[in-house]
HTML snippet that shows the backbone in 3Dmol.js (N, CA, C, O; Angstrom):
<script src="https://3Dmol.org/build/3Dmol-min.js"></script>
<div id="view" style="width:600px;height:400px;position:relative"></div>
<script>
const pdb = `
ATOM      1  N   MET A   1      90.035  62.037  85.569  1.00  0.00           N
ATOM      2  CA  MET A   1      91.317  62.645  85.828  1.00  0.00           C
ATOM      3  C   MET A   1      92.165  61.760  86.748  1.00  0.00           C
ATOM      4  O   MET A   1      93.367  61.601  86.531  1.00  0.00           O
ATOM      5  N   LYS A   2      91.531  61.187  87.771  1.00  0.00           N
ATOM      6  CA  LYS A   2      92.264  60.305  88.674  1.00  0.00           C
ATOM      7  C   LYS A   2      92.795  59.095  87.926  1.00  0.00           C
ATOM      8  O   LYS A   2      93.891  58.609  88.205  1.00  0.00           O
ATOM      9  N   CYS A   3      92.008  58.614  86.972  1.00  0.00           N
ATOM     10  CA  CYS A   3      92.423  57.452  86.186  1.00  0.00           C
ATOM     11  C   CYS A   3      93.700  57.748  85.401  1.00  0.00           C
ATOM     12  O   CYS A   3      94.592  56.905  85.302  1.00  0.00           O
ATOM     13  N   VAL A   4      93.772  58.960  84.843  1.00  0.00           N
ATOM     14  CA  VAL A   4      94.957  59.361  84.084  1.00  0.00           C
ATOM     15  C   VAL A   4      96.172  59.431  85.003  1.00  0.00           C
ATOM     16  O   VAL A   4      97.258  58.982  84.633  1.00  0.00           O
ATOM     17  N   LEU A   5      95.998  59.985  86.187  1.00  0.00           N
ATOM     18  CA  LEU A   5      97.110  60.076  87.137  1.00  0.00           C
ATOM     19  C   LEU A   5      97.580  58.698  87.591  1.00  0.00           C
ATOM     20  O   LEU A   5      98.781  58.448  87.694  1.00  0.00           O
ATOM     21  N   VAL A   6      96.639  57.816  87.859  1.00  0.00           N
ATOM     22  CA  VAL A   6      96.990  56.453  88.261  1.00  0.00           C
ATOM     23  C   VAL A   6      97.727  55.754  87.131  1.00  0.00           C
ATOM     24  O   VAL A   6      98.721  55.066  87.363  1.00  0.00           O
ATOM     25  N   MET A   7      97.241  55.932  85.905  1.00  0.00           N
ATOM     26  CA  MET A   7      97.880  55.298  84.751  1.00  0.00           C
ATOM     27  C   MET A   7      99.308  55.826  84.566  1.00  0.00           C
ATOM     28  O   MET A   7     100.226  55.054  84.292  1.00  0.00           O
ATOM     29  N   ALA A   8      99.489  57.134  84.717  1.00  0.00           N
ATOM     30  CA  ALA A   8     100.821  57.723  84.590  1.00  0.00           C
ATOM     31  C   ALA A   8     101.756  57.189  85.675  1.00  0.00           C
ATOM     32  O   ALA A   8     102.924  56.908  85.408  1.00  0.00           O
ATOM     33  N   ALA A   9     101.249  57.051  86.882  1.00  0.00           N
ATOM     34  CA  ALA A   9     102.066  56.515  87.975  1.00  0.00           C
ATOM     35  C   ALA A   9     102.461  55.071  87.708  1.00  0.00           C
ATOM     36  O   ALA A   9     103.598  54.676  87.967  1.00  0.00           O
ATOM     37  N   LEU A  10     101.535  54.292  87.198  1.00  0.00           N
ATOM     38  CA  LEU A  10     101.841  52.893  86.877  1.00  0.00           C
ATOM     39  C   LEU A  10     102.869  52.793  85.759  1.00  0.00           C
ATOM     40  O   LEU A  10     103.748  51.931  85.801  1.00  0.00           O
ATOM     41  N   MET A  11     102.770  53.659  84.766  1.00  0.00           N
ATOM     42  CA  MET A  11     103.747  53.651  83.672  1.00  0.00           C
ATOM     43  C   MET A  11     105.133  54.023  84.189  1.00  0.00           C
ATOM     44  O   MET A  11     106.128  53.414  83.796  1.00  0.00           O
ATOM     45  N   ALA A  12     105.199  55.014  85.065  1.00  0.00           N
ATOM     46  CA  ALA A  12     106.484  55.415  85.637  1.00  0.00           C
ATOM     47  C   ALA A  12     107.088  54.292  86.464  1.00  0.00           C
ATOM     48  O   ALA A  12     108.293  54.050  86.402  1.00  0.00           O
ATOM     49  N   LEU A  13     106.265  53.613  87.230  1.00  0.00           N
ATOM     50  CA  LEU A  13     106.729  52.484  88.033  1.00  0.00           C
ATOM     51  C   LEU A  13     107.239  51.355  87.149  1.00  0.00           C
ATOM     52  O   LEU A  13     108.259  50.737  87.452  1.00  0.00           O
ATOM     53  N   SER A  14     106.538  51.088  86.069  1.00  0.00           N
ATOM     54  CA  SER A  14     106.952  50.050  85.130  1.00  0.00           C
ATOM     55  C   SER A  14     108.290  50.395  84.495  1.00  0.00           C
ATOM     56  O   SER A  14     109.154  49.528  84.363  1.00  0.00           O
ATOM     57  N   PHE A  15     108.473  51.659  84.097  1.00  0.00           N
ATOM     58  CA  PHE A  15     109.738  52.082  83.509  1.00  0.00           C
ATOM     59  C   PHE A  15     110.874  51.914  84.511  1.00  0.00           C
ATOM     60  O   PHE A  15     111.947  51.427  84.157  1.00  0.00           O
ATOM     61  N   ALA A  16     110.645  52.311  85.751  1.00  0.00           N
ATOM     62  CA  ALA A  16     111.685  52.194  86.778  1.00  0.00           C
ATOM     63  C   ALA A  16     112.062  50.739  87.008  1.00  0.00           C
ATOM     64  O   ALA A  16     113.242  50.430  87.173  1.00  0.00           O
ATOM     65  N   ALA A  17     111.092  49.848  87.023  1.00  0.00           N
ATOM     66  CA  ALA A  17     111.374  48.423  87.218  1.00  0.00           C
ATOM     67  C   ALA A  17     112.171  47.870  86.055  1.00  0.00           C
ATOM     68  O   ALA A  17     113.120  47.113  86.261  1.00  0.00           O
ATOM     69  N   ASN A  18     111.801  48.235  84.832  1.00  0.00           N
ATOM     70  CA  ASN A  18     112.536  47.758  83.660  1.00  0.00           C
ATOM     71  C   ASN A  18     113.948  48.311  83.640  1.00  0.00           C
ATOM     72  O   ASN A  18     114.882  47.598  83.276  1.00  0.00           O
ATOM     73  N   ASN A  19     114.122  49.569  84.023  1.00  0.00           N
ATOM     74  CA  ASN A  19     115.441  50.171  84.060  1.00  0.00           C
ATOM     75  C   ASN A  19     116.314  49.470  85.093  1.00  0.00           C
ATOM     76  O   ASN A  19     117.514  49.304  84.878  1.00  0.00           O
ATOM     77  N   HIS A  20     115.726  49.061  86.207  1.00  0.00           N
ATOM     78  CA  HIS A  20     116.466  48.341  87.245  1.00  0.00           C
ATOM     79  C   HIS A  20     116.958  46.992  86.705  1.00  0.00           C
ATOM     80  O   HIS A  20     118.082  46.579  86.992  1.00  0.00           O
ATOM     81  N   HIS A  21     116.123  46.319  85.934  1.00  0.00           N
ATOM     82  CA  HIS A  21     116.526  45.038  85.347  1.00  0.00           C
ATOM     83  C   HIS A  21     117.675  45.236  84.361  1.00  0.00           C
ATOM     84  O   HIS A  21     118.598  44.423  84.311  1.00  0.00           O
ATOM     85  N   LEU A  22     117.622  46.302  83.585  1.00  0.00           N
ATOM     86  CA  LEU A  22     118.699  46.594  82.647  1.00  0.00           C
ATOM     87  C   LEU A  22     119.989  46.871  83.406  1.00  0.00           C
ATOM     88  O   LEU A  22     121.051  46.375  83.028  1.00  0.00           O
ATOM     89  N   ALA A  23     119.904  47.649  84.460  1.00  0.00           N
ATOM     90  CA  ALA A  23     121.090  47.950  85.264  1.00  0.00           C
ATOM     91  C   ALA A  23     121.676  46.675  85.861  1.00  0.00           C
ATOM     92  O   ALA A  23     122.894  46.497  85.876  1.00  0.00           O
ATOM     93  N   ASP A  24     120.823  45.801  86.347  1.00  0.00           N
ATOM     94  CA  ASP A  24     121.301  44.526  86.893  1.00  0.00           C
ATOM     95  C   ASP A  24     122.002  43.697  85.828  1.00  0.00           C
ATOM     96  O   ASP A  24     123.039  43.088  86.093  1.00  0.00           O
ATOM     97  N   LEU A  25     121.437  43.671  84.623  1.00  0.00           N
ATOM     98  CA  LEU A  25     122.033  42.906  83.527  1.00  0.00           C
ATOM     99  C   LEU A  25     123.397  43.474  83.145  1.00  0.00           C
ATOM    100  O   LEU A  25     124.358  42.722  82.979  1.00  0.00           O
ATOM    101  N   VAL A  26     123.486  44.792  83.006  1.00  0.00           N
ATOM    102  CA  VAL A  26     124.767  45.422  82.664  1.00  0.00           C
ATOM    103  C   VAL A  26     125.784  45.151  83.764  1.00  0.00           C
ATOM    104  O   VAL A  26     126.933  44.820  83.471  1.00  0.00           O
ATOM    105  N   HIS A  27     125.384  45.285  85.016  1.00  0.00           N
ATOM    106  CA  HIS A  27     126.315  45.047  86.120  1.00  0.00           C
ATOM    107  C   HIS A  27     126.821  43.609  86.115  1.00  0.00           C
ATOM    108  O   HIS A  27     128.006  43.360  86.336  1.00  0.00           O
ATOM    109  N   LYS A  28     125.929  42.676  85.865  1.00  0.00           N
ATOM    110  CA  LYS A  28     126.331  41.264  85.818  1.00  0.00           C
ATOM    111  C   LYS A  28     127.354  41.030  84.709  1.00  0.00           C
ATOM    112  O   LYS A  28     128.343  40.326  84.917  1.00  0.00           O
ATOM    113  N   GLU A  29     127.125  41.610  83.541  1.00  0.00           N
ATOM    114  CA  GLU A  29     128.056  41.428  82.424  1.00  0.00           C
ATOM    115  C   GLU A  29     129.401  42.087  82.711  1.00  0.00           C
ATOM    116  O   GLU A  29     130.447  41.514  82.409  1.00  0.00           O
ATOM    117  N   VAL A  30     129.382  43.277  83.287  1.00  0.00           N
ATOM    118  CA  VAL A  30     130.640  43.957  83.626  1.00  0.00           C
ATOM    119  C   VAL A  30     131.391  43.162  84.691  1.00  0.00           C
ATOM    120  O   VAL A  30     132.614  43.041  84.619  1.00  0.00           O
ATOM    121  N   SER A  31     130.690  42.629  85.661  1.00  0.00           N
ATOM    122  CA  SER A  31     131.335  41.794  86.684  1.00  0.00           C
ATOM    123  C   SER A  31     132.007  40.586  86.052  1.00  0.00           C
ATOM    124  O   SER A  31     133.108  40.202  86.446  1.00  0.00           O
ATOM    125  N   THR A  32     131.341  39.989  85.070  1.00  0.00           N
ATOM    126  CA  THR A  32     131.917  38.841  84.364  1.00  0.00           C
ATOM    127  C   THR A  32     133.135  39.265  83.557  1.00  0.00           C
ATOM    128  O   THR A  32     134.149  38.567  83.555  1.00  0.00           O
ATOM    129  N   LEU A  33     133.047  40.407  82.868  1.00  0.00           N
ATOM    130  CA  LEU A  33     134.210  40.918  82.124  1.00  0.00           C
ATOM    131  C   LEU A  33     135.394  41.101  83.065  1.00  0.00           C
ATOM    132  O   LEU A  33     136.512  40.685  82.760  1.00  0.00           O
ATOM    133  N   TYR A  34     135.143  41.723  84.203  1.00  0.00           N
ATOM    134  CA  TYR A  34     136.211  41.996  85.149  1.00  0.00           C
ATOM    135  C   TYR A  34     136.749  40.718  85.784  1.00  0.00           C
ATOM    136  O   TYR A  34     137.951  40.613  86.027  1.00  0.00           O
ATOM    137  N   SER A  35     135.886  39.754  86.054  1.00  0.00           N
ATOM    138  CA  SER A  35     136.358  38.512  86.679  1.00  0.00           C
ATOM    139  C   SER A  35     137.197  37.674  85.716  1.00  0.00           C
ATOM    140  O   SER A  35     138.040  36.893  86.156  1.00  0.00           O
ATOM    141  N   THR A  36     136.977  37.825  84.416  1.00  0.00           N
ATOM    142  CA  THR A  36     137.793  37.088  83.444  1.00  0.00           C
ATOM    143  C   THR A  36     139.103  37.806  83.142  1.00  0.00           C
ATOM    144  O   THR A  36     140.033  37.199  82.611  1.00  0.00           O
ATOM    145  N   ASN A  37     139.186  39.105  83.479  1.00  0.00           N
ATOM    146  CA  ASN A  37     140.411  39.865  83.260  1.00  0.00           C
ATOM    147  C   ASN A  37     140.466  40.988  84.290  1.00  0.00           C
ATOM    148  O   ASN A  37     140.007  42.099  84.026  1.00  0.00           O
ATOM    149  N   SER A  38     141.020  40.703  85.448  1.00  0.00           N
ATOM    150  CA  SER A  38     141.041  41.684  86.536  1.00  0.00           C
ATOM    151  C   SER A  38     141.964  42.868  86.255  1.00  0.00           C
ATOM    152  O   SER A  38     141.956  43.843  87.006  1.00  0.00           O
ATOM    153  N   HIS A  39     142.752  42.799  85.194  1.00  0.00           N
ATOM    154  CA  HIS A  39     143.652  43.900  84.838  1.00  0.00           C
ATOM    155  C   HIS A  39     143.094  44.741  83.698  1.00  0.00           C
ATOM    156  O   HIS A  39     143.809  45.570  83.135  1.00  0.00           O
ATOM    157  N   ILE A  40     141.825  44.539  83.351  1.00  0.00           N
ATOM    158  CA  ILE A  40     141.215  45.287  82.262  1.00  0.00           C
ATOM    159  C   ILE A  40     141.178  46.775  82.623  1.00  0.00           C
ATOM    160  O   ILE A  40     140.907  47.137  83.768  1.00  0.00           O
ATOM    161  N   THR A  41     141.449  47.620  81.647  1.00  0.00           N
ATOM    162  CA  THR A  41     141.395  49.059  81.893  1.00  0.00           C
ATOM    163  C   THR A  41     139.950  49.535  81.828  1.00  0.00           C
ATOM    164  O   THR A  41     139.071  48.846  81.311  1.00  0.00           O
ATOM    165  N   TYR A  42     139.733  50.708  82.355  1.00  0.00           N
ATOM    166  CA  TYR A  42     138.392  51.296  82.314  1.00  0.00           C
ATOM    167  C   TYR A  42     137.916  51.432  80.868  1.00  0.00           C
ATOM    168  O   TYR A  42     136.798  51.031  80.543  1.00  0.00           O
ATOM    169  N   ASP A  43     138.762  51.995  79.998  1.00  0.00           N
ATOM    170  CA  ASP A  43     138.372  52.197  78.598  1.00  0.00           C
ATOM    171  C   ASP A  43     138.067  50.881  77.898  1.00  0.00           C
ATOM    172  O   ASP A  43     137.100  50.793  77.142  1.00  0.00           O
ATOM    173  N   ALA A  44     138.876  49.861  78.138  1.00  0.00           N
ATOM    174  CA  ALA A  44     138.638  48.553  77.514  1.00  0.00           C
ATOM    175  C   ALA A  44     137.349  47.934  78.042  1.00  0.00           C
ATOM    176  O   ALA A  44     136.598  47.319  77.284  1.00  0.00           O
ATOM    177  N   CYS A  45     137.093  48.091  79.318  1.00  0.00           N
ATOM    178  CA  CYS A  45     135.866  47.564  79.922  1.00  0.00           C
ATOM    179  C   CYS A  45     134.644  48.235  79.301  1.00  0.00           C
ATOM    180  O   CYS A  45     133.698  47.555  78.903  1.00  0.00           O
ATOM    181  N   VAL A  46     134.659  49.557  79.218  1.00  0.00           N
ATOM    182  CA  VAL A  46     133.529  50.292  78.641  1.00  0.00           C
ATOM    183  C   VAL A  46     133.333  49.896  77.185  1.00  0.00           C
ATOM    184  O   VAL A  46     132.201  49.705  76.741  1.00  0.00           O
ATOM    185  N   HIS A  47     134.419  49.773  76.444  1.00  0.00           N
ATOM    186  CA  HIS A  47     134.331  49.401  75.028  1.00  0.00           C
ATOM    187  C   HIS A  47     133.710  48.012  74.862  1.00  0.00           C
ATOM    188  O   HIS A  47     132.827  47.822  74.026  1.00  0.00           O
ATOM    189  N   LYS A  48     134.167  47.055  75.647  1.00  0.00           N
ATOM    190  CA  LYS A  48     133.615  45.693  75.550  1.00  0.00           C
ATOM    191  C   LYS A  48     132.159  45.658  75.999  1.00  0.00           C
ATOM    192  O   LYS A  48     131.326  45.012  75.363  1.00  0.00           O
ATOM    193  N   CYS A  49     131.856  46.342  77.079  1.00  0.00           N
ATOM    194  CA  CYS A  49     130.481  46.391  77.579  1.00  0.00           C
ATOM    195  C   CYS A  49     129.565  47.032  76.541  1.00  0.00           C
ATOM    196  O   CYS A  49     128.481  46.516  76.267  1.00  0.00           O
ATOM    197  N   ASP A  50     129.987  48.135  75.972  1.00  0.00           N
ATOM    198  CA  ASP A  50     129.176  48.825  74.965  1.00  0.00           C
ATOM    199  C   ASP A  50     128.917  47.928  73.761  1.00  0.00           C
ATOM    200  O   ASP A  50     127.846  47.983  73.158  1.00  0.00           O
ATOM    201  N   GLY A  51     129.896  47.105  73.416  1.00  0.00           N
ATOM    202  CA  GLY A  51     129.723  46.172  72.304  1.00  0.00           C
ATOM    203  C   GLY A  51     128.695  45.089  72.600  1.00  0.00           C
ATOM    204  O   GLY A  51     128.055  44.566  71.688  1.00  0.00           O
ATOM    205  N   LEU A  52     128.541  44.755  73.871  1.00  0.00           N
ATOM    206  CA  LEU A  52     127.549  43.749  74.262  1.00  0.00           C
ATOM    207  C   LEU A  52     126.124  44.285  74.185  1.00  0.00           C
ATOM    208  O   LEU A  52     125.183  43.530  73.942  1.00  0.00           O
ATOM    209  N   PHE A  53     125.970  45.588  74.394  1.00  0.00           N
ATOM    210  CA  PHE A  53     124.645  46.217  74.437  1.00  0.00           C
ATOM    211  C   PHE A  53     124.553  47.268  73.339  1.00  0.00           C
ATOM    212  O   PHE A  53     124.673  48.464  73.604  1.00  0.00           O
ATOM    213  N   ASP A  54     124.342  46.823  72.121  1.00  0.00           N
ATOM    214  CA  ASP A  54     124.283  47.707  70.961  1.00  0.00           C
ATOM    215  C   ASP A  54     122.822  47.886  70.552  1.00  0.00           C
ATOM    216  O   ASP A  54     122.237  47.007  69.919  1.00  0.00           O
ATOM    217  N   PHE A  55     122.235  49.030  70.917  1.00  0.00           N
ATOM    218  CA  PHE A  55     120.829  49.294  70.647  1.00  0.00           C
ATOM    219  C   PHE A  55     120.672  50.292  69.509  1.00  0.00           C
ATOM    220  O   PHE A  55     121.545  51.131  69.287  1.00  0.00           O
ATOM    221  N   VAL A  56     119.580  50.200  68.805  1.00  0.00           N
ATOM    222  CA  VAL A  56     119.267  51.133  67.724  1.00  0.00           C
ATOM    223  C   VAL A  56     118.712  52.435  68.298  1.00  0.00           C
ATOM    224  O   VAL A  56     119.071  53.518  67.836  1.00  0.00           O
ATOM    225  N   ASP A  57     117.847  52.336  69.293  1.00  0.00           N
ATOM    226  CA  ASP A  57     117.241  53.515  69.908  1.00  0.00           C
ATOM    227  C   ASP A  57     118.310  54.289  70.680  1.00  0.00           C
ATOM    228  O   ASP A  57     118.965  53.734  71.562  1.00  0.00           O
ATOM    229  N   SER A  58     118.483  55.563  70.350  1.00  0.00           N
ATOM    230  CA  SER A  58     119.559  56.356  70.959  1.00  0.00           C
ATOM    231  C   SER A  58     119.375  56.536  72.465  1.00  0.00           C
ATOM    232  O   SER A  58     120.360  56.647  73.194  1.00  0.00           O
ATOM    233  N   THR A  59     118.141  56.566  72.938  1.00  0.00           N
ATOM    234  CA  THR A  59     117.906  56.686  74.381  1.00  0.00           C
ATOM    235  C   THR A  59     118.384  55.438  75.104  1.00  0.00           C
ATOM    236  O   THR A  59     119.040  55.527  76.142  1.00  0.00           O
ATOM    237  N   ASP A  60     118.052  54.267  74.553  1.00  0.00           N
ATOM    238  CA  ASP A  60     118.511  53.014  75.155  1.00  0.00           C
ATOM    239  C   ASP A  60     120.027  52.918  75.100  1.00  0.00           C
ATOM    240  O   ASP A  60     120.663  52.492  76.065  1.00  0.00           O
ATOM    241  N   GLU A  61     120.607  53.316  73.967  1.00  0.00           N
ATOM    242  CA  GLU A  61     122.062  53.255  73.802  1.00  0.00           C
ATOM    243  C   GLU A  61     122.750  54.179  74.804  1.00  0.00           C
ATOM    244  O   GLU A  61     123.752  53.798  75.410  1.00  0.00           O
ATOM    245  N   SER A  62     122.231  55.371  74.979  1.00  0.00           N
ATOM    246  CA  SER A  62     122.813  56.317  75.944  1.00  0.00           C
ATOM    247  C   SER A  62     122.757  55.767  77.364  1.00  0.00           C
ATOM    248  O   SER A  62     123.700  55.928  78.139  1.00  0.00           O
ATOM    249  N   GLU A  63     121.649  55.121  77.697  1.00  0.00           N
ATOM    250  CA  GLU A  63     121.499  54.556  79.047  1.00  0.00           C
ATOM    251  C   GLU A  63     122.485  53.413  79.273  1.00  0.00           C
ATOM    252  O   GLU A  63     123.097  53.330  80.338  1.00  0.00           O
ATOM    253  N   THR A  64     122.646  52.533  78.291  1.00  0.00           N
ATOM    254  CA  THR A  64     123.601  51.432  78.475  1.00  0.00           C
ATOM    255  C   THR A  64     125.031  51.956  78.493  1.00  0.00           C
ATOM    256  O   THR A  64     125.870  51.422  79.218  1.00  0.00           O
ATOM    257  N   ASP A  65     125.324  52.993  77.708  1.00  0.00           N
ATOM    258  CA  ASP A  65     126.658  53.598  77.762  1.00  0.00           C
ATOM    259  C   ASP A  65     126.943  54.127  79.167  1.00  0.00           C
ATOM    260  O   ASP A  65     128.027  53.920  79.711  1.00  0.00           O
ATOM    261  N   ARG A  66     125.960  54.809  79.744  1.00  0.00           N
ATOM    262  CA  ARG A  66     126.114  55.361  81.092  1.00  0.00           C
ATOM    263  C   ARG A  66     126.312  54.243  82.114  1.00  0.00           C
ATOM    264  O   ARG A  66     127.181  54.326  82.982  1.00  0.00           O
ATOM    265  N   LEU A  67     125.490  53.196  81.998  1.00  0.00           N
ATOM    266  CA  LEU A  67     125.593  52.074  82.933  1.00  0.00           C
ATOM    267  C   LEU A  67     126.921  51.343  82.781  1.00  0.00           C
ATOM    268  O   LEU A  67     127.528  50.952  83.778  1.00  0.00           O
ATOM    269  N   CYS A  68     127.377  51.156  81.552  1.00  0.00           N
ATOM    270  CA  CYS A  68     128.677  50.505  81.340  1.00  0.00           C
ATOM    271  C   CYS A  68     129.778  51.299  82.035  1.00  0.00           C
ATOM    272  O   CYS A  68     130.621  50.725  82.723  1.00  0.00           O
ATOM    273  N   GLY A  69     129.771  52.613  81.856  1.00  0.00           N
ATOM    274  CA  GLY A  69     130.775  53.457  82.497  1.00  0.00           C
ATOM    275  C   GLY A  69     130.714  53.377  84.009  1.00  0.00           C
ATOM    276  O   GLY A  69     131.738  53.262  84.682  1.00  0.00           O
ATOM    277  N   GLU A  70     129.502  53.439  84.530  1.00  0.00           N
ATOM    278  CA  GLU A  70     129.310  53.387  85.984  1.00  0.00           C
ATOM    279  C   GLU A  70     129.802  52.065  86.565  1.00  0.00           C
ATOM    280  O   GLU A  70     130.524  52.054  87.561  1.00  0.00           O
ATOM    281  N   TYR A  71     129.415  50.960  85.948  1.00  0.00           N
ATOM    282  CA  TYR A  71     129.772  49.659  86.511  1.00  0.00           C
ATOM    283  C   TYR A  71     131.220  49.286  86.235  1.00  0.00           C
ATOM    284  O   TYR A  71     131.836  48.600  87.051  1.00  0.00           O
ATOM    285  N   CYS A  72     131.779  49.713  85.116  1.00  0.00           N
ATOM    286  CA  CYS A  72     133.211  49.470  84.892  1.00  0.00           C
ATOM    287  C   CYS A  72     134.028  50.217  85.942  1.00  0.00           C
ATOM    288  O   CYS A  72     134.995  49.679  86.482  1.00  0.00           O
ATOM    289  N   ARG A  73     133.641  51.447  86.226  1.00  0.00           N
ATOM    290  CA  ARG A  73     134.365  52.248  87.216  1.00  0.00           C
ATOM    291  C   ARG A  73     134.283  51.603  88.600  1.00  0.00           C
ATOM    292  O   ARG A  73     135.294  51.486  89.293  1.00  0.00           O
ATOM    293  N   CYS A  74     133.091  51.189  88.996  1.00  0.00           N
ATOM    294  CA  CYS A  74     132.983  50.648  90.359  1.00  0.00           C
ATOM    295  C   CYS A  74     133.624  49.268  90.478  1.00  0.00           C
ATOM    296  O   CYS A  74     134.148  48.931  91.540  1.00  0.00           O
ATOM    297  N   GLU A  75     133.597  48.459  89.413  1.00  0.00           N
ATOM    298  CA  GLU A  75     134.272  47.149  89.469  1.00  0.00           C
ATOM    299  C   GLU A  75     135.778  47.336  89.558  1.00  0.00           C
ATOM    300  O   GLU A  75     136.441  46.670  90.353  1.00  0.00           O
ATOM    301  N   ILE A  76     136.323  48.234  88.750  1.00  0.00           N
ATOM    302  CA  ILE A  76     137.770  48.467  88.752  1.00  0.00           C
ATOM    303  C   ILE A  76     138.216  49.046  90.096  1.00  0.00           C
ATOM    304  O   ILE A  76     139.274  48.683  90.609  1.00  0.00           O
ATOM    305  N   ASN A  77     137.411  49.943  90.662  1.00  0.00           N
ATOM    306  CA  ASN A  77     137.745  50.556  91.951  1.00  0.00           C
ATOM    307  C   ASN A  77     137.297  49.722  93.146  1.00  0.00           C
ATOM    308  O   ASN A  77     137.525  50.096  94.296  1.00  0.00           O
ATOM    309  N   ASN A  78     136.661  48.594  92.863  1.00  0.00           N
ATOM    310  CA  ASN A  78     136.189  47.669  93.900  1.00  0.00           C
ATOM    311  C   ASN A  78     135.292  48.365  94.928  1.00  0.00           C
ATOM    312  O   ASN A  78     135.443  48.181  96.136  1.00  0.00           O
ATOM    313  N   ASN A  79     134.354  49.170  94.412  1.00  0.00           N
ATOM    314  CA  ASN A  79     133.439  49.863  95.325  1.00  0.00           C
ATOM    315  C   ASN A  79     132.007  49.922  94.787  1.00  0.00           C
ATOM    316  O   ASN A  79     131.322  50.935  94.924  1.00  0.00           O
ATOM    317  N   CYS A  80     131.570  48.829  94.178  1.00  0.00           N
ATOM    318  CA  CYS A  80     130.211  48.808  93.621  1.00  0.00           C
ATOM    319  C   CYS A  80     129.143  48.816  94.699  1.00  0.00           C
ATOM    320  O   CYS A  80     128.095  49.435  94.514  1.00  0.00           O
ATOM    321  N   GLY A  81     129.371  48.162  95.793  1.00  0.00           N
ATOM    322  CA  GLY A  81     128.337  48.098  96.816  1.00  0.00           C
ATOM    323  C   GLY A  81     127.093  47.438  96.264  1.00  0.00           C
ATOM    324  O   GLY A  81     127.179  46.509  95.461  1.00  0.00           O
ATOM    325  N   HIS A  82     125.958  47.906  96.684  1.00  0.00           N
ATOM    326  CA  HIS A  82     124.676  47.357  96.225  1.00  0.00           C
ATOM    327  C   HIS A  82     124.023  48.350  95.297  1.00  0.00           C
ATOM    328  O   HIS A  82     123.626  49.435  95.722  1.00  0.00           O
ATOM    329  N   HIS A  83     123.906  47.983  94.009  1.00  0.00           N
ATOM    330  CA  HIS A  83     123.239  48.846  93.017  1.00  0.00           C
ATOM    331  C   HIS A  83     121.915  48.273  92.680  1.00  0.00           C
ATOM    332  O   HIS A  83     121.187  48.839  91.865  1.00  0.00           O
TER     333      HIS A  83
END
`;
const viewer = $3Dmol.createViewer("view");
viewer.addModel(pdb, "pdb");
viewer.setStyle({}, {cartoon: {color: "spectrum"}});
viewer.zoomTo();
viewer.render();
</script>
């Protein structure tokens, strides 16, 4: 039983680490989009970002859509801080 709990904890930790890498990648791309066009609108930023991360799996697609929205908003509002 302890082995199962340890395995579940390790899987959760692995997922969190991978999700962090995805968030970093999306943020980097959104920062680049914004630095090449500082007058980009939120909708245009989200649309371009979403086009960069086109996944077949709906869960992955939903997560990148959420991240694109989050990072486009914070880049445009200049309040990303440390994500």
